DRENBATI-698659 format. One line per 4 residues: their letters; for each residue x, y, z of N, C-alpha, C, O. Coordinates in steps of 0.1 Angstrom, whole numbers, plus 5000, padded with zeros to 4 digits. Example, Ala and Ser with C-alpha at 12.3 -4.5 7.8 and 13.67 -1.06 7.14 Angstrom:
BEGIN
AS = 5132/4943/5078/5123/4955/5078/5132/4967/5078/5142/4967/5085; 5128/4978/5071/5137/4989/5071/5129/5000/5079/5134/5011/5080
//
This chain:
BEGIN
MITN = 3893/9444/6043/3885/9436/6052/3875/9438/6066/3865/9434/6072; 3883/9443/6066/3875/9453/6080/3864/9452/6078/3856/9443/6081; 3861/9464/6070/3847/9467/6066/3841/9461/6066/3832/9463/6074; 3843/9446/6054/3833/9437/6046/3830/9428/6060/3819/9421/6059
LGLG = 3838/9427/6073/3839/9419/6085/3825/9427/6091/3818/9421/6099; 3824/9440/6088/3811/9445/6093/3816/9453/6110/3809/9456/6120; 3832/9455/6107/3836/9461/6118/3847/9479/6112/3857/9486/6116; 3842/9479/6107/3844/9495/6097/3842/9509/6106/3847/9520/6105
DMTD = 3829/9501/6116/3827/9517/6124/3830/9513/6140/3829/9520/6150; 3833/9502/6138/3839/9499/6148/3854/9513/6153/3861/9517/6144; 3854/9519/6170/3865/9527/6170/3861/9523/6188/3854/9514/6194; 3869/9533/6191/3868/9530/6208/3858/9536/6215/3853/9533/6226
SKFD = 3855/9543/6207/3842/9546/6214/3829/9544/6216/3821/9548/6225; 3829/9532/6200/3821/9525/6200/3819/9508/6202/3810/9500/6199; 3832/9509/6208/3838/9489/6207/3829/9483/6215/3828/9488/6227; 3822/9473/6212/3814/9463/6215/3816/9454/6213/3813/9451/6201
RKYV = 3823/9445/6222/3833/9433/6225/3824/9421/6221/3825/9415/6210; 3818/9419/6228/3799/9408/6220/3800/9411/6205/3806/9402/6199; 3794/9422/6196/3793/9420/6184/3809/9416/6181/3811/9406/6174; 3820/9424/6185/3831/9415/6175/3834/9403/6176/3840/9396/6167
DLVI = 3831/9397/6191/3828/9381/6191/3825/9373/6185/3829/9361/6183; 3811/9385/6179/3801/9373/6170/3808/9378/6159/3811/9368/6153; 3811/9386/6154/3818/9386/6142/3825/9380/6137/3821/9374/6127; 3842/9377/6142/3851/9371/6144/3847/9352/6143/3853/9342/6139
QRFL = 3836/9354/6149/3830/9336/6152/3824/9338/6141/3829/9330/6133; 3813/9345/6133/3811/9344/6119/3817/9336/6111/3813/9326/6105; 3831/9341/6110/3839/9342/6099/3852/9329/6099/3856/9322/6090; 3858/9330/6113/3864/9309/6118/3851/9304/6113/3854/9301/6102
DRTY = 3838/9301/6114/3834/9292/6112/3825/9291/6099/3818/9282/6094; 3827/9305/6094/3826/9303/6076/3809/9305/6077/3804/9303/6066; 3801/9308/6085/3786/9315/6086/3785/9324/6076/3773/9324/6073; 3791/9334/6068/3791/9342/6061/3778/9338/6048/3770/9329/6047
EPDG = 3781/9352/6038/3775/9350/6028/3785/9338/6015/3797/9337/6012; 3775/9333/6010/3782/9324/5996/3790/9332/5990/3800/9326/5986; 3788/9350/5985/3798/9351/5981/3807/9361/5985/3811/9370/5978; 3809/9360/5996/3821/9365/6009/3818/9374/6018/3827/9379/6025
KGGL = 3796/9382/6018/3800/9390/6024/3794/9388/6042/3784/9382/6047; 3807/9397/6047/3807/9389/6056/3816/9385/6062/3815/9381/6074; 3831/9384/6054/3836/9373/6050/3850/9385/6051/3850/9396/6056; 3862/9375/6044/3869/9388/6042/3869/9393/6028/3875/9403/6030
FTIE = 3867/9394/6017/3866/9393/6008/3850/9391/5999/3846/9379/5997; 3842/9403/5994/3830/9402/5983/3832/9400/5973/3842/9406/5968; 3828/9393/5966/3832/9391/5951/3820/9387/5945/3819/9374/5943; 3813/9394/5941/3798/9398/5931/3800/9382/5918/3811/9378/5914
HCPY = 3793/9380/5916/3790/9367/5907/3797/9355/5905/3799/9348/5896; 3803/9354/5921/3816/9349/5917/3811/9331/5915/3805/9326/5924; 3813/9323/5905/3802/9309/5905/3807/9299/5916/3802/9288/5917; 3818/9305/5927/3817/9295/5937/3815/9298/5957/3822/9306/5964
DLRT = 3808/9292/5959/3808/9293/5969/3819/9292/5983/3824/9283/5990; 3821/9308/5985/3830/9314/5989/3836/9304/6003/3847/9300/6006; 3822/9303/6008/3832/9297/6020/3835/9284/6028/3836/9281/6040; 3838/9273/6009/3839/9262/6008/3854/9263/6008/3860/9254/6014
VEIW = 3860/9274/6001/3870/9280/5995/3885/9282/6004/3888/9283/6016; 3888/9281/5998/3908/9288/6009/3906/9299/6009/3900/9302/5998; 3908/9308/6017/3909/9321/6019/3922/9327/6010/3921/9339/6007; 3934/9320/6007/3944/9325/5992/3940/9327/5982/3945/9336/5974
YQLC = 3926/9316/5979/3920/9316/5966/3908/9327/5965/3903/9329/5954; 3906/9331/5973/3898/9344/5979/3904/9356/5971/3900/9362/5961; 3918/9358/5982/3921/9372/5978/3927/9368/5964/3923/9377/5956; 3935/9359/5957/3932/9362/5942/3922/9364/5933/3923/9370/5922
WYLD = 3912/9360/5938/3901/9362/5929/3893/9375/5929/3885/9378/5920; 3896/9383/5944/3888/9394/5947/3900/9403/5942/3896/9414/5939; 3914/9401/5939/3923/9409/5932/3923/9408/5915/3926/9417/5906; 3919/9397/5913/3915/9398/5894/3903/9403/5895/3898/9404/5884
KLI = 3892/9410/5907/3883/9416/5900/3885/9427/5899/3877/9434/5893; 3897/9432/5906/3901/9447/5909/3908/9446/5894/3906/9457/5890; 3911/9442/5887/3919/9448/5877/3908/9444/5866/3909/9446/5854
//
C-alpha cells in the first residue's frame, strides 16, 4: 500500500514532508486514478471508479485479483 501511494522510496535520508503531505492529501481527497493508482490498491481492468468505492470493497476486490 505504501508503494502504491508513491511513498515506497521514502526513507529517513530521503524524507520530504511536503511530498508526503501531498500524497496523503491526494489519498484523503480521493484524487488518485480511477483504477486506484496513487491510492491504496490498484486494480487493473476494474469496471468501477475506485475513487467512489469504499476502501473495504477496494481491499476485497484487490485480494480477489491475487487469487
